[in-house]
C-alpha positions as CSV (number, residue, x, y, z in Angstrom):
1,M,-31.4,38.9,-17.2
2,A,-27.8,39.3,-18.3
3,D,-25.0,36.8,-16.7
4,A,-22.8,38.3,-14.3
5,P,-19.1,38.0,-14.7
6,Q,-17.4,34.5,-13.6
7,K,-17.5,34.5,-9.7
8,G,-14.1,34.8,-7.9
9,L,-12.3,36.6,-11.0
10,V,-9.4,38.7,-9.9
11,I,-9.3,41.8,-12.5
12,G,-9.2,45.1,-12.2
13,I,-12.0,47.7,-10.5
14,A,-12.7,49.2,-14.2
15,D,-13.1,46.1,-15.9
16,I,-15.6,45.0,-13.3
17,L,-17.8,48.4,-13.2
18,Q,-17.4,48.4,-17.1
19,S,-18.5,44.6,-17.8
20,L,-21.5,44.9,-15.2
21,G,-22.7,48.3,-16.7
22,N,-22.2,47.1,-20.4
23,R,-24.1,43.9,-19.6
24,G,-27.0,45.8,-18.0
25,W,-27.0,43.4,-15.2
26,T,-28.9,43.2,-11.8
27,G,-27.7,42.0,-8.6
28,T,-25.1,42.2,-5.9
29,A,-21.5,42.3,-6.2
30,E,-18.9,42.2,-3.5
31,I,-15.8,43.5,-4.2
32,I,-12.8,42.5,-2.0
33,T,-9.6,44.7,-1.8
34,G,-6.1,42.8,-0.9
35,D,-5.0,41.1,1.9
36,Q,-7.0,43.5,4.5
37,E,-10.3,41.9,3.0
38,K,-11.6,45.4,2.8
39,R,-15.2,45.0,1.1
40,L,-17.7,47.4,-0.7
41,F,-21.0,45.8,-1.6
42,L,-22.8,47.3,-4.5
43,F,-26.3,46.5,-5.8
44,F,-26.5,47.2,-9.7
45,R,-29.9,47.5,-11.3
46,N,-30.0,47.1,-14.9
47,G,-26.2,48.1,-15.1
48,N,-26.5,50.9,-12.8
49,I,-25.3,51.3,-9.2
50,Q,-28.4,51.6,-7.2
51,H,-27.3,51.1,-3.2
52,A,-23.6,51.0,-1.9
53,R,-22.1,50.0,1.7
54,P,-18.5,49.3,2.8
55,N,-17.8,47.3,5.6
56,S,-15.5,49.9,7.2
57,D,-16.9,52.3,9.6
58,R,-14.6,55.1,7.8
59,A,-17.4,55.7,5.3
60,A,-20.5,55.6,8.0
61,L,-23.3,57.4,7.2
62,G,-23.1,59.9,10.2
63,L,-19.3,61.1,8.9
64,M,-20.7,61.5,5.4
65,L,-23.4,64.1,6.8
66,Y,-20.7,65.7,8.7
67,K,-18.5,66.4,5.8
68,L,-21.0,67.6,3.9
69,R,-21.7,69.9,6.7
70,K,-25.5,68.6,7.2
71,I,-24.7,68.2,11.0
72,D,-21.9,69.4,13.3
73,L,-19.4,67.6,15.6
74,A,-21.8,68.1,18.4
75,D,-24.9,66.7,16.3
76,L,-22.7,63.9,15.4
77,N,-21.9,62.6,18.7
78,F,-25.6,63.2,19.9
79,A,-27.0,61.1,17.4
80,L,-24.5,58.5,17.7
81,T,-25.4,58.0,21.5
82,A,-29.0,58.3,20.7
83,Q,-28.8,55.7,17.9
84,V,-27.3,53.2,20.9
85,K,-30.0,53.9,22.8
86,S,-32.8,53.4,20.4
87,G,-31.5,50.4,18.6
88,K,-32.5,52.3,15.2
89,N,-30.4,53.2,12.1
90,F,-28.4,56.4,12.1
91,G,-30.5,58.0,9.5
92,E,-33.9,57.0,11.5
93,T,-32.3,58.4,14.7
94,C,-31.4,62.1,12.8
95,L,-34.6,62.2,11.1
96,E,-36.6,61.6,14.3
97,Y,-34.5,64.3,16.2
98,G,-34.7,66.7,13.3
99,L,-31.1,67.1,12.4
100,V,-31.4,66.3,8.9
101,T,-33.7,65.9,6.1
102,K,-34.4,62.9,4.0
103,N,-32.7,64.6,1.1
104,D,-29.7,65.3,3.3
105,I,-29.6,61.7,4.1
106,R,-29.6,60.9,0.1
107,E,-27.3,63.4,-0.6
108,A,-25.0,62.0,2.3
109,L,-25.3,58.3,0.6
110,L,-24.9,59.3,-2.9
111,F,-21.4,61.0,-1.6
112,R,-20.8,58.2,0.2
113,G,-21.5,56.0,-2.9
114,R,-19.3,57.8,-5.1
115,D,-16.8,58.3,-2.8
116,E,-16.2,54.5,-1.7
117,V,-16.3,53.3,-5.7
118,L,-14.0,56.2,-6.8
119,S,-11.4,54.9,-3.8
120,L,-11.1,51.6,-5.2
121,F,-9.3,53.3,-8.2
122,L,-6.6,54.4,-5.5
123,E,-6.1,50.8,-4.1
124,E,-2.8,49.4,-5.6
125,Q,-4.4,45.8,-5.3
126,S,-6.3,43.7,-7.3
127,H,-10.1,43.0,-6.7
128,D,-11.7,39.9,-6.1
129,T,-15.2,39.4,-6.7
130,N,-18.3,37.9,-5.8
131,F,-21.5,37.9,-7.8
132,F,-25.0,37.2,-6.4
133,E,-27.9,37.7,-8.9
134,G,-31.6,39.1,-7.7
135,D,-33.8,41.8,-8.2
136,T,-33.4,42.9,-4.6
137,P,-30.2,44.0,-2.4
138,K,-28.8,40.8,-0.7
139,E,-30.0,41.3,2.8
140,D,-26.9,39.9,4.4
141,F,-24.9,43.2,3.1
142,F,-27.2,46.3,3.6
143,D,-29.3,47.5,6.0
144,S,-32.2,50.1,6.0
145,D,-30.2,53.4,5.8
146,D,-28.3,51.9,3.0
147,V,-31.2,51.1,0.6
148,A,-33.3,54.2,1.9
149,I,-32.5,56.0,-1.8
150,Q,-31.4,55.0,-5.2
151,L,-28.2,56.2,-6.3
152,N,-28.6,55.8,-9.7
153,L,-24.7,55.9,-10.4
154,N,-23.6,55.1,-13.9
155,P,-20.5,53.0,-14.2
156,M,-19.3,54.7,-17.2
157,G,-19.7,58.2,-15.5
158,L,-17.6,56.6,-12.1
159,L,-15.1,55.8,-14.6
160,M,-14.7,59.2,-16.2
161,E,-14.3,60.7,-12.7
162,A,-12.0,58.0,-11.6
163,A,-9.7,59.2,-14.6
164,R,-9.5,62.5,-13.6
165,R,-8.7,61.6,-10.0
166,E,-6.1,59.6,-11.2
167,D,-4.4,62.5,-12.4
168,E,-4.7,64.4,-9.3
169,W,-3.7,61.3,-6.9
170,K,-0.5,61.0,-9.1
171,M,0.4,64.5,-8.1
172,I,-0.9,63.6,-4.3
173,K,1.4,60.4,-4.6
174,E,4.4,62.6,-5.3
175,K,4.2,63.8,-1.7
176,I,2.0,61.2,0.5
177,D,3.5,57.6,-0.3
178,T,0.4,56.1,1.5
179,L,-2.3,56.8,3.2
180,D,-1.5,55.2,6.3
181,E,1.4,57.8,6.5
182,V,1.5,60.0,9.6
183,F,2.1,63.6,10.0
184,V,2.7,65.9,13.1
185,R,2.1,69.6,12.9
186,V,5.4,71.6,12.7
187,Q,6.2,74.4,14.9
188,N,5.5,77.7,13.0
189,D,4.4,81.2,13.7
190,E,3.2,81.5,10.2
191,P,-0.4,82.1,10.1
192,V,-2.4,79.3,8.4
193,A,-5.4,79.8,6.1
194,I,-8.7,79.0,8.1
195,G,-9.7,76.3,5.5
196,L,-6.6,74.5,6.3
197,R,-6.9,74.6,10.2
198,P,-9.0,71.7,10.5
199,V,-6.9,69.4,8.8
200,L,-3.6,70.7,10.2
201,L,-5.1,70.1,13.7
202,L,-5.9,66.5,13.2
203,C,-2.2,65.8,12.1
204,D,-1.1,65.1,15.6
205,G,1.5,62.5,15.2
206,T,-1.2,59.7,15.9
207,R,-3.7,60.0,13.1
208,T,-3.2,58.3,9.8
209,V,-3.7,60.4,6.4
210,E,-6.7,58.3,5.9
211,E,-8.1,59.2,9.6
212,V,-7.2,62.9,9.0
213,A,-9.3,63.0,5.6
214,R,-12.3,60.7,7.2
215,Y,-12.2,63.1,10.2
216,S,-12.1,66.3,8.4
217,P,-15.2,68.6,7.4
218,W,-13.9,68.0,3.7
219,P,-14.7,65.3,1.2
220,Q,-12.0,62.6,1.5
221,F,-10.1,63.3,-1.9
222,E,-10.2,67.2,-0.9
223,A,-8.6,66.4,2.5
224,Y,-6.0,64.4,0.9
225,N,-5.2,67.3,-1.4
226,I,-5.0,69.6,1.6
227,I,-2.6,67.3,3.4
228,R,-0.4,67.3,0.2
229,D,-0.4,71.1,0.5
230,L,0.2,71.2,4.2
231,Y,3.5,68.8,3.7
232,R,4.6,70.6,0.7
233,D,4.6,73.9,2.6
234,G,6.5,72.5,5.8
235,L,3.5,72.5,8.0
236,V,3.5,69.1,8.9
237,R,6.1,66.1,8.5
238,T,6.2,62.4,8.8
239,V,7.0,61.1,12.1
240,E,10.0,58.8,12.8
241,P,9.6,54.9,12.5
242,M,9.6,54.7,16.4
243,D,6.9,57.2,16.6
244,L,4.9,55.2,14.2
245,V,5.4,52.3,16.9
246,R,4.5,54.7,19.7
247,A,1.2,55.8,18.0
248,A,0.4,52.1,16.9
249,I,0.7,51.2,20.6
250,D,-1.5,54.1,21.6
251,A,-4.1,52.9,19.0
252,E,-3.9,49.1,20.3
253,Q,-4.5,50.7,24.0
254,Q,-7.6,52.4,22.3
255,N,-8.7,49.2,20.8
256,N,-8.4,50.7,17.2
257,A,-7.0,47.6,15.9
258,E,-7.1,48.9,12.3
259,K,-5.2,51.7,12.7
260,A,-2.7,49.9,15.0
261,L,-2.2,47.3,12.1
262,R,-1.6,50.2,9.7
263,L,0.7,52.1,11.7
264,F,2.8,48.9,12.6
265,E,3.3,47.8,9.1
266,L,4.0,51.2,8.0
267,A,7.0,51.1,10.8
268,E,7.9,47.8,9.8
269,S,8.4,48.8,6.1
270,R,10.4,51.9,7.3
271,G,13.0,49.5,9.2
272,I,11.5,48.4,12.4
273,N,11.9,44.9,12.1
274,H,11.8,43.5,15.9
275,R,10.0,40.0,16.1
276,Q,7.5,41.5,18.4
277,M,6.1,43.8,15.7
278,S,5.1,40.3,13.8
279,K,3.2,39.2,16.7
280,R,1.4,42.9,17.3
281,I,0.7,42.7,13.6
282,A,-0.8,39.3,14.0
283,I,-2.9,40.3,16.5
284,A,-4.3,43.4,15.0
285,H,-5.2,41.2,12.1
286,L,-6.9,38.8,14.1
287,Q,-8.8,41.7,16.0
288,L,-9.9,42.7,12.6
289,G,-11.0,39.1,11.5
290,H,-8.2,38.8,8.9
291,K,-7.2,35.4,10.0
292,N,-5.1,34.5,7.1
293,Q,-2.8,37.2,7.9
294,A,-3.0,36.9,11.6
295,F,-1.9,33.2,11.0
296,R,0.7,33.9,8.4
297,H,2.3,36.6,11.2
298,F,2.0,34.3,14.0
299,V,4.0,31.9,12.0
300,T,6.5,34.4,11.3
301,Y,6.9,35.7,14.6
302,S,7.5,32.0,15.7
303,K,10.3,31.7,13.1
304,R,12.0,34.8,14.0
305,C,11.7,33.8,17.7
306,M,13.7,30.5,16.5
307,E,16.3,32.5,14.8
308,N,17.0,34.4,18.1
309,S,17.0,30.9,20.2
310,E,13.9,31.7,21.6
311,A,12.1,28.5,21.7
312,E,9.4,28.7,24.3
313,S,8.3,32.1,22.5
314,A,8.4,30.3,18.9
315,V,6.0,27.7,20.6
316,E,3.8,30.8,21.9
317,G,3.7,31.7,18.5
318,L,2.3,28.8,16.8
319,R,-0.1,28.0,19.6
320,S,-1.1,31.6,18.7
321,A,-1.4,30.6,14.8
322,I,-3.0,27.0,15.6
323,S,-5.7,28.8,17.6
324,V,-6.4,31.1,14.6
325,D,-6.9,28.4,12.1
326,P,-6.8,24.8,13.8
327,T,-6.3,23.1,10.5
328,K,-3.2,24.3,9.3
329,M,-1.0,21.3,9.2
330,D,2.2,22.7,8.7
331,A,2.1,24.8,12.0
332,Y,1.2,21.7,13.8
333,N,4.9,20.0,12.4
334,K,6.7,22.9,13.5
335,L,5.4,23.2,16.8
336,A,6.0,19.5,17.3
337,D,9.3,19.7,15.9
338,I,10.2,22.5,18.3
339,L,8.6,20.6,21.2
340,V,10.8,17.6,20.3
341,G,13.7,19.8,20.3
342,L,12.8,21.0,23.8
343,S,12.4,17.3,24.7
344,R,8.9,17.5,24.9
345,K,7.8,14.7,22.8
346,D,4.7,14.1,24.6
347,E,3.6,17.5,24.4
348,A,4.6,17.5,20.5
349,A,2.2,14.2,20.4
350,L,-0.7,15.8,22.0
351,E,-0.6,18.3,19.8
352,M,-0.7,16.3,16.5
353,E,-3.6,14.4,18.4
354,K,-5.7,17.6,18.3
355,L,-4.6,18.2,14.8
356,I,-5.8,14.6,13.9
357,S,-9.3,15.0,15.7
358,I,-10.0,18.3,13.8
359,L,-9.0,16.6,10.3
360,A,-11.0,13.5,11.1
361,D,-14.0,15.6,11.8
362,K,-13.6,17.5,8.5
363,G,-12.9,14.0,6.4
364,D,-9.6,15.5,5.3
365,S,-8.0,12.2,4.1
366,M,-4.8,13.4,2.7
367,D,-4.2,15.8,5.4
368,L,-4.8,13.2,7.8
369,V,-2.3,10.5,6.6
370,Q,0.3,13.1,7.0
371,A,-0.8,14.3,10.3
372,Y,-1.1,10.3,11.5
373,Q,2.6,9.8,9.8
374,K,3.9,12.5,11.9
375,Y,2.4,11.4,15.3
376,L,3.9,7.8,14.7
377,L,7.3,9.3,14.1
378,L,6.7,10.7,18.0
379,I,4.9,7.7,19.2
380,P,5.8,4.7,17.1
381,G,4.3,2.4,19.0
382,D,0.5,3.5,19.1
383,T,-1.3,0.7,17.7
384,T,-4.6,2.6,17.7
385,V,-3.2,5.5,15.3
386,L,-1.4,3.2,13.0
387,S,-4.2,1.3,12.7
388,K,-6.3,4.4,11.7
389,L,-3.7,5.2,9.2
390,A,-3.5,1.8,7.5
391,E,-7.5,2.2,7.2
392,A,-6.9,6.1,5.8
393,H,-4.2,4.5,3.0
394,K,-6.9,2.0,1.9
395,N,-9.6,4.7,1.8
396,L,-7.4,7.0,-0.5
397,G,-6.8,3.9,-3.0
398,E,-3.0,3.5,-1.6
399,I,-3.1,0.1,-1.2
400,T,0.5,-0.9,-0.9
401,E,0.9,1.8,1.7
402,S,-2.1,0.6,3.7
403,L,-0.7,-3.2,3.5
404,E,2.7,-1.9,5.0
405,R,1.2,0.0,7.9
406,F,-0.9,-3.0,8.9
407,E,1.9,-5.1,8.4
408,Q,3.7,-2.7,11.0
409,L,0.5,-3.2,13.3
410,A,0.4,-6.8,13.3
411,Q,4.4,-7.1,14.1
412,L,3.7,-4.5,17.1
413,H,0.6,-6.7,18.3
414,K,3.1,-9.8,18.1
415,D,6.0,-8.4,19.9
416,N,3.4,-6.9,22.7
417,G,2.5,-10.9,22.9
418,E,-1.0,-10.3,21.2
419,A,-0.8,-12.9,18.4
420,E,-4.4,-13.2,18.4
421,T,-4.9,-9.7,17.1
422,A,-2.2,-9.9,14.9
423,V,-4.1,-12.8,13.1
424,K,-7.0,-10.7,12.9
425,I,-4.9,-7.9,11.1
426,Y,-3.5,-10.3,8.7
427,H,-7.1,-11.2,7.7
428,R,-7.9,-7.5,7.2
429,M,-4.8,-7.7,4.8
430,I,-6.2,-10.4,2.9
431,E,-9.2,-9.1,2.8
432,I,-7.8,-5.7,1.3
433,D,-5.6,-7.7,-1.2
434,D,-6.6,-11.5,-1.9
435,E,-3.3,-11.8,-3.4
436,C,-0.9,-10.2,-0.5
437,L,1.5,-12.5,-0.3
438,H,3.4,-11.5,2.8
439,G,0.1,-11.1,4.5
440,R,-0.7,-14.8,3.9
441,L,2.4,-15.7,4.7
442,A,2.7,-14.0,8.0
443,L,-0.8,-15.1,9.1
444,A,0.1,-18.6,8.2
445,Q,3.3,-18.6,10.3
446,T,1.3,-16.7,13.3
447,L,-1.0,-19.3,13.2
448,A,1.5,-22.0,13.4
449,E,3.3,-20.1,16.5
450,I,0.1,-20.0,18.4
451,D,-0.6,-24.0,17.9
452,H,-3.2,-23.7,15.2
453,P,-1.8,-26.1,12.6
454,K,-4.8,-26.9,10.7
455,E,-5.6,-23.0,9.7
456,A,-1.8,-22.4,9.3
457,V,-2.0,-25.6,6.7
458,A,-5.0,-24.0,5.3
459,Q,-3.3,-20.5,4.7
460,Y,0.0,-21.9,3.4
461,K,-2.0,-23.8,0.9
462,K,-4.2,-20.5,-0.1
463,L,-0.6,-19.2,-0.5
464,A,0.6,-21.7,-2.8
465,E,-2.8,-21.3,-4.9
466,V,-2.3,-17.7,-5.1
467,L,1.7,-18.3,-6.6
468,N,0.4,-21.1,-9.0
469,R,-2.2,-18.8,-10.1
470,A,0.5,-16.3,-10.9
471,G,2.4,-18.5,-12.7
472,A,-0.4,-19.6,-14.9
473,N,-1.0,-16.2,-15.5
474,G,2.6,-15.9,-17.1
475,N,4.2,-14.3,-14.5
476,P,7.8,-15.9,-13.0
477,V,7.4,-18.2,-10.2
478,N,9.4,-18.0,-7.0
479,W,10.2,-21.3,-6.9
480,G,12.5,-20.8,-3.7
481,F,9.4,-19.1,-2.0
482,M,7.1,-22.0,-3.2
483,V,9.3,-24.7,-1.5
484,K,9.6,-23.0,1.5
485,V,5.8,-22.7,1.6
486,Y,5.5,-26.5,0.7
487,E,8.2,-27.3,3.7
488,S,6.2,-25.4,6.3
489,I,3.0,-27.6,5.1
490,V,4.8,-30.9,5.7
491,E,6.2,-29.5,9.0
492,L,2.9,-28.9,10.3
493,D,1.2,-31.6,8.8
494,R,3.3,-34.9,8.3
495,L,0.2,-36.5,6.6
496,D,-0.1,-34.0,3.8
497,S,1.2,-36.1,1.0
498,E,0.0,-33.8,-1.9
499,A,2.8,-31.1,-0.3
500,W,5.3,-34.4,0.0
501,D,4.7,-35.1,-3.6
502,W,5.0,-31.3,-4.4
503,L,8.4,-31.0,-3.0
504,A,9.7,-34.4,-4.3
505,K,8.9,-33.7,-7.7
506,R,10.3,-29.8,-7.7
507,Y,13.6,-31.0,-6.2
508,E,13.8,-33.9,-8.8
509,V,13.1,-30.9,-11.5
510,E,16.3,-29.1,-9.9
511,K,18.3,-32.2,-9.7
512,K,18.1,-32.2,-6.0
513,F,17.9,-35.7,-6.0
514,D,18.7,-36.5,-2.4
515,L,15.9,-34.2,-1.2
516,S,13.5,-35.7,-3.9
517,V,14.1,-38.9,-2.4
518,A,13.6,-37.9,1.3
519,N,10.4,-36.2,0.1
520,F,9.1,-38.9,-1.7
521,M,9.8,-41.3,1.4
522,G,7.9,-38.6,3.5
523,M,5.0,-39.0,1.0
524,V,5.3,-42.6,1.5
525,N,5.4,-42.5,5.5
526,S,2.2,-40.1,5.6
527,L,0.6,-42.6,3.0
528,K,1.1,-45.3,5.3
529,Q,-0.4,-43.8,8.3
530,Q,-3.7,-43.6,6.2
531,P,-5.2,-47.3,5.8
532,T,-7.2,-46.4,3.0
533,R,-4.8,-44.9,0.5
534,E,-2.0,-48.0,0.5
535,A,-2.6,-48.3,-3.5
536,E,-1.3,-44.4,-3.7
537,L,2.0,-45.8,-1.9
538,V,3.1,-47.2,-5.4
539,P,4.1,-44.2,-7.1
540,P,6.1,-42.6,-4.8
541,M,7.9,-46.0,-3.9
542,K,8.9,-46.2,-7.7
543,K,10.2,-43.2,-8.0
544,V,12.4,-43.5,-4.9
545,I,13.8,-46.7,-6.4
546,E,14.2,-44.8,-9.5
547,L,16.2,-42.3,-8.3
548,A,17.9,-44.0,-5.2
549,P,18.1,-47.9,-6.7
550,E,20.0,-48.6,-3.4
551,R,17.2,-48.4,-1.4
552,V,16.7,-51.9,-0.8
553,D,14.2,-51.6,1.6
554,V,12.0,-49.7,-0.3
555,R,12.3,-52.4,-3.1
556,Q,11.2,-54.9,-0.6
557,Q,8.5,-52.9,1.2
558,L,7.0,-52.2,-2.6
559,S,7.0,-56.3,-3.1
560,R,5.1,-56.5,-0.1
561,L,2.8,-53.7,-1.2
562,Y,1.7,-55.5,-4.1
563,L,1.1,-58.9,-2.2
564,A,-0.8,-56.8,0.0
565,L,-2.8,-55.4,-3.2
566,D,-3.1,-58.9,-4.2
567,E,-0.8,-58.0,-7.4
568,K,1.2,-61.3,-7.2
569,D,2.5,-60.6,-10.9
570,K,4.1,-57.0,-9.9
571,A,5.3,-58.4,-6.8
572,I,7.4,-60.7,-8.6
573,R,8.4,-58.7,-11.4
574,N,9.8,-56.4,-8.6
575,N,11.6,-59.1,-7.0
576,F,13.1,-60.1,-10.3
577,K,14.5,-56.1,-10.5
578,L,15.7,-56.3,-6.8
579,A,17.6,-59.7,-7.9
580,E,19.2,-58.3,-10.9
581,Y,20.2,-55.1,-8.8
582,A,21.7,-57.4,-6.1
583,V,23.4,-59.7,-8.4
584,A,24.8,-56.6,-10.3
585,Q,26.0,-55.3,-6.9
586,Q,27.7,-59.1,-6.2
587,N,25.2,-59.1,-3.2
588,S,24.4,-62.9,-3.4
589,N,22.3,-62.9,-0.1
590,L,20.0,-60.4,-1.4
591,A,19.9,-61.9,-4.6
592,R,19.1,-65.6,-2.9
593,D,16.4,-63.6,-0.7
594,A,14.7,-62.1,-3.6
595,Y,14.4,-65.6,-5.4
596,R,13.3,-67.0,-2.5
597,A,10.5,-64.3,-2.1
598,I,9.5,-65.1,-5.7
599,L,9.4,-68.8,-5.0
600,E,7.1,-68.1,-1.8
601,I,4.7,-66.6,-4.3
602,Q,5.1,-69.0,-7.3
603,P,6.8,-72.2,-6.4
604,L,7.2,-73.2,-9.9
605,N,8.9,-70.1,-10.9
606,L,11.7,-71.6,-13.3
607,E,13.3,-68.2,-13.5
608,A,13.8,-67.6,-10.0
609,R,15.0,-71.3,-9.8
610,A,17.7,-70.4,-12.3
611,G,18.6,-67.3,-10.7
612,R,19.2,-69.2,-7.5
613,A,21.3,-72.0,-9.7
614,R,23.1,-69.2,-11.2
615,L,24.1,-67.7,-7.7
616,Y,25.6,-71.2,-6.6
617,E,27.5,-71.3,-9.8
618,S,29.1,-68.0,-8.8
619,G,29.6,-68.8,-5.4
620,G,31.4,-71.9,-6.5
621,K,28.8,-74.5,-5.2
622,Y,28.8,-76.7,-8.3
623,E,27.3,-79.4,-7.3
624,T,24.7,-77.5,-5.5
625,A,24.3,-75.6,-8.7
626,A,24.3,-78.6,-10.8
627,S,21.2,-80.1,-8.6
628,H,19.0,-77.4,-9.0
629,W,19.8,-77.1,-12.9
630,R,18.6,-80.6,-13.1
631,I,15.4,-79.8,-10.9
632,I,14.6,-77.0,-13.1
633,G,15.5,-79.3,-16.2
634,S,12.9,-81.8,-14.7
635,M,10.3,-79.2,-14.1
636,A,10.7,-77.8,-17.6
637,V,10.3,-80.9,-19.3
638,R,7.2,-81.5,-17.1
639,G,6.1,-78.2,-18.1
640,G,6.8,-78.4,-21.9
641,L,9.3,-76.1,-21.8
642,F,12.1,-77.9,-23.6
643,E,14.3,-74.9,-24.4
644,M,15.0,-74.1,-20.5
645,A,15.0,-77.7,-19.9
646,E,17.9,-78.2,-22.4
647,H,19.5,-75.2,-21.0
648,A,19.6,-76.4,-17.6
649,F,20.3,-79.9,-18.1
650,R,23.2,-78.7,-20.4
651,R,24.5,-76.6,-17.0
652,A,23.7,-79.3,-14.8
653,F,25.7,-81.8,-17.1
654,E,28.6,-79.0,-17.6
655,L,29.0,-78.9,-13.6
656,D,28.7,-82.4,-13.0
657,K,29.7,-84.8,-15.7
658,N,29.8,-87.9,-13.5
659,N,25.9,-87.5,-12.7
660,T,25.0,-90.1,-15.9
661,E,21.5,-90.4,-14.4
662,M,20.8,-86.9,-15.7
663,L,21.3,-87.9,-19.0
664,R,18.1,-89.6,-19.5
665,D,16.6,-86.4,-18.3
666,Y,18.8,-84.4,-20.7
667,A,17.6,-86.7,-23.7
668,D,13.8,-86.1,-22.9
669,A,14.3,-82.4,-23.4
670,K,16.4,-82.9,-26.5
671,E,13.5,-85.0,-27.6
672,G,11.2,-82.1,-27.2
673,L,13.0,-79.9,-28.9
674,M,12.7,-82.5,-32.1
675,H,16.8,-83.0,-31.7
676,T,16.6,-86.7,-32.1
677,E,19.9,-87.6,-32.8
678,E,21.4,-85.7,-30.1
679,A,18.6,-87.3,-27.7
680,A,19.7,-90.6,-29.2
681,D,23.6,-89.9,-28.5
682,L,22.6,-89.2,-25.0
683,L,20.4,-92.1,-24.4
684,A,23.4,-94.3,-26.0
685,T,25.9,-92.7,-23.7
686,Y,23.4,-93.1,-20.8
687,A,22.9,-96.8,-22.0
688,K,26.6,-97.6,-21.9
689,H,26.8,-96.1,-18.1
690,M,23.9,-98.4,-16.9
691,I,25.6,-101.5,-18.9
692,T,28.9,-100.6,-17.1
693,E,26.9,-100.5,-13.4
694,E,25.3,-103.7,-14.7
695,N,22.0,-101.9,-14.7
696,F,20.6,-103.8,-17.6
697,G,17.0,-103.0,-17.2
698,L,17.7,-99.2,-17.5
699,A,20.0,-100.1,-20.4
700,R,17.4,-102.0,-22.4
701,N,14.6,-99.3,-21.7
702,A,17.3,-96.5,-23.3
703,V,18.0,-98.9,-26.2
704,K,14.6,-99.1,-26.9
705,K,14.4,-95.5,-26.8
706,I,17.3,-95.3,-29.2
707,Q,15.5,-97.8,-31.7
708,A,12.2,-95.5,-31.7
709,L,14.2,-92.0,-32.0
710,S,17.0,-93.2,-34.7
711,P,16.5,-96.7,-35.9
712,N,19.9,-96.4,-37.8
713,H,22.0,-94.8,-35.0
714,A,25.6,-96.1,-35.1
715,Q,25.8,-97.4,-31.7
716,L,22.5,-99.1,-31.4
717,A,23.6,-102.5,-32.8
718,E,26.5,-102.3,-30.6
719,L,24.5,-101.9,-27.6
720,I,22.0,-104.8,-28.4
721,A,24.8,-107.0,-29.1
722,V,26.1,-106.0,-25.6
723,L,22.9,-106.5,-24.1
724,S,22.2,-109.8,-25.9
725,K,25.5,-111.1,-24.6
726,S,24.9,-110.0,-21.3
727,N,21.3,-111.3,-21.3
728,A,22.8,-114.9,-22.5
729,S,25.4,-114.8,-19.8
730,S,22.6,-114.4,-17.4
731,N,20.6,-117.5,-18.5
């Protein structure tokens, strides 16, 4: 079986017939002509037309039998009445009553088939085609009358006949512009040829040319020629446009919608441009089942009503259009706009609700989104529709739009005091897009507002994770936003030391040291309230001291912390640093307290004692300072720290030269340093002072020490002599 042309092609009828004939195609072809949706069904077998059926009653079998003079008008009317009663086809009815023979029916069907196909060539419109392959006629299109005989019409023969008729048709068109033209007889006393009279009588000012040809006893094309001749000879004339309107209205009253439509359109083309014409044309189309045309003309009627400030009539027109095709969004939009203009916003919203319901049933997501949007312009607070719009955007893959609508929805619920519902919506946003920053932020903020701090902190932390992840992927980090996130965390949970730590370090990077210190202290305070985390206090305290050396309280706290952690050496070092700072700040009391703290930990710490001694010096308390230096020197000697001892005794002696007893200890320090001569010198001075004070025993001990250190000391002989003399005198 040869293939049919592609379904739905809009091509000329000659191309259709030639293509199907040349291919030897078998099947049913549906040929649709123009906007009026006139259809002709043809069944082909091996490229020849076997059966033809029009969807119009203008080519009914009865009329064909009448035109071929197989029956007269009386028989035609009788057979039609009998057919209604019997329910049989017209052909069967005529055969039953003996009005025609089977050959008559064959001839009529052949005549009709040829005439209908040839009439397609007279249409000045394109043809849409549908093809249905099959070895038998499609039952939906043909009845038993239509398939009673085989026509065996060759497409090429029809094309040749069509070419001949086309020439004649050009001549007819010179006088008759359209088959919808209406003629009326002209009063004339001249005799009329008997063959022309049936056609002349049918030109009554109400019938179109096509109708006259249909009901005349002549084949259709011959009837057209007769009408042309009548018009040429002045026996008929065209009616005025208003007469066309009256004829159309008369056709309406007779329920002849097809005729009414043609007359209204002809009248409109000739200048009758009243808006009611659009309405009447729309109604006629609707009655004929031409939904697209009916819809279009109802819309046109509404538009023209608006142009004439007849809003109510415009509403009526659009509602009629919508009743024809409830899926046309544009009509609903226009209707809603008009109703809003009439201050009937609620009514406009109801119309959009109807559209939404219809589109939802159709599953038309694109149009449904637009309908939701239009509705929300009318009722912006409708949370149900807003939710559906958000989901519709999501289903279309429009994630950004979906999230925006969900955010609006959540805000509406919050404004209505329904924060828990808003929380669910924010969760839905995150479900759609795990990295939805504004959704997570709004969720965290809302959880905080409704006193769910733990959940809020969890969401803030997830938000921070998303931001950090974005930064790790090479995207710029919005540090300002990150700071706000962590500030929100510590505001909700003062014990979140990690958040305090992050903020402190971030502010340090930004050189906002006051804020950095404040957040390190926030971390310290949070850790203090968590007994098992004492060791973690050290780093933030050290950072505070680094950034704010003046924070003496933190220095002191750090020392106590080291002690609590049994890290005495670190406590001592920290107090030394505090003392150094205090000295630099000339705060002797603070320095003294720091040294005292060291000595409480380590009483023999000579450095701390030296520090205290220096403080007494700087304070002008020289005797006290000297006393401390002497003690330090003595302790140093006992500890074998001779350099320190030497330094301490020197300072003590410089501060208190009258303290001769110190010279003996001073000499011990020199001796420890192997400075024997200097030690001997100090002992010699000491011995002299003892002799002067008549403390001969101590003097002798000193001299013995000199003899051991420096047997040839310059003062040794003199001292021995003095002591010998003092000994002799005492005896």
